[in-house]
Structure formats: structure tokens, C-alpha cells
C-alpha positions in Angstrom: 65.1 145.2 106.8 64.2 147.3 103.9 66.7 149.9 102.7 66.0 153.6 103.5 64.9 155.4 100.4 62.2 157.7 99.2 59.6 156.6 96.7 57.0 158.3 94.7 56.8 160.9 91.9 59.2 163.2 93.7 62.1 160.8 93.5 64.9 162.4 91.4 65.7 160.3 88.4 68.1 160.6 85.4 66.6 162.4 82.4 64.0 160.4 80.5 65.4 158.6 77.5 68.8 157.9 79.0 69.6 154.2 78.9 71.5 153.2 82.1 74.5 151.1 81.4 75.0 148.6 84.2 78.0 146.5 85.3 77.5 143.5 87.7 80.2 142.0 89.8 79.6 139.0 92.1 81.2 135.6 92.6 78.0 133.6 92.2 76.8 133.1 88.6 73.2 132.8 89.6 73.3 136.2 91.3 74.9 137.8 88.3 72.4 136.2 85.9 69.4 137.1 88.1 70.5 140.8 88.3 71.2 140.9 84.6 67.8 139.7 83.7 66.1 142.2 86.1 68.1 145.2 84.9 67.8 144.2 81.2 64.4 142.6 80.7 62.4 144.3 83.4 64.0 147.7 83.8 65.1 148.2 80.2 68.7 149.0 81.2 71.7 148.0 79.2 73.9 145.4 80.9 77.4 146.0 79.6 79.6 144.1 82.0 79.3 140.8 83.9 82.2 139.8 86.1 82.8 137.2 88.9 85.8 138.9 90.6 87.2 142.3 91.1 90.1 141.6 88.9 87.8 140.6 86.0 85.8 143.7 86.5 88.8 145.9 86.3 89.9 144.2 83.1 86.5 144.9 81.5 86.0 148.4 82.7 87.9 150.3 79.9 85.7 148.8 77.2 82.4 148.3 79.1 82.3 151.9 80.5 79.1 151.4 82.7 77.3 154.2 84.3 76.8 152.1 87.4 78.5 149.1 88.9 76.6 146.8 91.3 79.2 144.8 93.3 79.6 142.4 96.2 82.6 143.9 98.1 83.3 140.7 100.2 83.8 137.9 97.7 86.0 134.9 98.4 88.6 136.3 96.0 89.1 139.2 98.5 89.4 141.8 95.8 86.0 143.5 95.9 87.0 146.4 98.1 90.2 147.0 96.1 88.1 146.9 92.9 85.8 149.5 94.3 88.6 151.8 95.3 90.3 151.5 91.9 87.0 152.1 90.0 86.3 155.2 92.2 89.8 156.5 91.5 90.0 155.7 87.8 86.4 156.3 86.8 85.1 159.0 89.1 81.9 159.4 87.1 80.8 155.8 87.6 78.3 155.2 90.4 79.2 152.2 92.6 76.6 150.3 94.5 77.4 147.6 97.0 74.8 144.8 97.0 76.1 142.6 99.9 75.4 139.9 102.4 77.4 142.1 104.8 75.7 145.3 105.9 76.5 145.9 109.5 77.8 149.3 110.5 81.5 148.4 110.1 81.1 146.8 106.7 78.9 149.7 105.4 81.6 152.2 106.6 84.3 150.2 104.9 82.6 150.1 101.6 81.7 153.8 101.8 85.3 154.6 102.5 86.3 152.6 99.5 84.1 154.7 97.2 80.6 153.3 97.0 77.6 155.7 97.0 74.9 153.2 98.0 75.1 150.1 100.2 72.2 147.6 100.0 71.7 144.2 101.6 71.1 141.2 99.4 67.7 140.8 101.0 66.6 143.8 99.0 63.8 142.7 96.7 65.0 142.4 93.1 62.1 144.4 91.8 63.2 147.4 94.0 66.7 147.5 92.6 66.1 149.4 89.3 64.5 152.3 91.2 67.3 152.3 93.8 69.9 152.3 91.0 68.3 155.3 89.4 68.1 157.1 92.7 71.7 156.5 93.4 72.6 157.8 89.9 70.7 160.9 90.7 72.8 161.4 93.8 70.5 160.0 96.5 72.5 158.1 99.1 70.7 154.8 100.0 71.7 152.8 103.0 70.1 149.9 104.9 68.2 150.7 108.0 70.5 150.3 111.0 70.8 151.2 114.6 72.4 154.6 115.3 76.2 154.3 115.4 77.7 154.0 118.9 80.2 156.8 119.6 83.8 155.4 119.7 87.2 156.8 120.5 88.3 156.5 116.9 86.7 156.7 113.4 88.3 153.5 112.4 86.2 150.5 111.4 86.7 147.2 113.3 88.8 145.8 110.3 91.0 148.9 110.2 91.6 148.5 114.0 92.5 144.8 113.5 95.0 145.8 110.7 96.5 148.5 112.8 96.9 146.3 115.9 98.8 143.7 113.8 100.9 146.4 112.0 101.8 147.8 115.5 103.1 144.3 116.4 105.6 144.6 113.5 103.8 142.3 111.0 104.3 143.0 107.3 101.4 143.5 104.9 101.8 140.0 103.7 101.7 138.6 107.2 98.7 140.6 108.1 96.9 139.5 104.9 97.6 135.9 105.8 96.3 136.4 109.4 93.1 138.1 108.2 92.7 135.9 105.1 92.6 138.9 102.7 94.9 140.1 99.9 98.0 142.3 100.6 96.4 145.0 98.4 93.4 145.1 100.8 95.8 145.5 103.8 97.5 148.4 102.0 94.2 150.0 101.3 93.1 149.7 105.0 96.4 151.1 106.2 96.1 154.0 103.8 92.6 154.8 105.2 93.9 154.4 108.7 96.8 156.9 108.2 94.4 159.4 106.6 91.9 159.1 109.4 94.5 159.4 112.2 96.4 162.2 110.4 99.7 160.2 110.4 102.2 159.3 107.7 103.5 155.8 108.6 103.2 152.7 110.7 105.2 154.1 113.6 103.1 157.2 113.9 99.9 155.1 113.5 101.0 152.7 116.3 101.7 155.6 118.6 98.3 157.1 117.9 96.6 153.7 118.5 98.5 153.4 121.8 97.3 156.8 122.9 93.7 155.8 122.1 94.1 152.6 124.1 93.6 150.4 121.1 96.6 148.1 121.6 95.9 146.8 125.0 
């Protein structure tokens, strides 16, 4: 499906003459190289950062200083979501765009919670990406077409519910990370989001809230 966005002369764009500085983060070199060529050679943007993991991107951010970071949140290194959250926290002026193979409702919600402003599927045509990046920089939120969300008892994503269930069973962050095959930092991030959404302060309060909502049965 094509992403939802407006086109035409009315689209808000950054002021003319501004060269957009782009950072690209993806585990696959071919993906990184293809995006870099598109942004640099076709769109005339300046590619200032290429990284193949979240950790590498965080190492390069202080010197690269991109205007926008295009990132796959769900890489095998399991550090994409953590990277997004840290960039959003430490570089609030940087626009973060998820370009991902995962774009169902729960994954979109998870990446949005981490700090991205636009979530695009990797099926998005390459030639559309420069315009979508400029729209995102101008404050237009772009998301893939999706079915309307089904009302639920809780605002938690499916991954946050999984983490909360395991935490309520007494598992440590490290044990939960091993069970879900993610990093402990990602579990800490999910728990922090869960506490905030449920209005609680710790695991015990979160477990009680989950039990009241019927999530632990």
C-alpha cells in the first residue's frame, strides 16, 4: 500500500536553498547504499551519516548532525528502537523517519512512541522518498495506509503487553530480553512506556493494573 501523504504544489516544504542533511541507518548495506544514492544523486541532499546498527548511528550523531535520520527500527541487532529513543531525547531538532519492513498497527505505534515522526513501509517507491522526507521535515506526519485501529482495553502495544506479562511473572529485564530475543535496554524502554501509559511507578503497580484489565489471564 502507498503511504498516506499529500502531493502537489500545496505541500509544505523547507525553505528553498536549504540543503537537507540525511543520516541512514539499516543493517543491509545494499539498502543503505541505495538510499544514499537516491538522496544524494537524485534529490540533491547531503548524506552525512551511514550506519548499519543503532549503536553505530549513536556514535556518529555528534559529528554528523543530520537534519533527518531514516532508520529501520527492527534490525537484528535489536537496537533500532533504543537508538530512535536516544536520538529523540538528545537531538530533539532531528526528524526521525522509520523506513521498515514492519508497519502493522502495533509496530507503527511502537516506533511513534519511541520518537519517530513518520513511519513508511520499505515498499515505498524510492523516487517518492525525497518528497516524503521534505514533508516530514515540514511537520507533516506521514503514515502507511492501515485499517482503523480496533478499540482495546489498554493503550499498550502487543509488545508492551508481552513485556508486562513476563514482568508480572517476576522475570528480570535480562530474562525478558532473552525470552523475547531483544536487548535489555529495549525491555527497559518498553517498561518505561508501559508505566507512563498506565500511570504507575513500578512493576508491582503495573502488574496490578494489568490484572485489573484482564491482561494476565
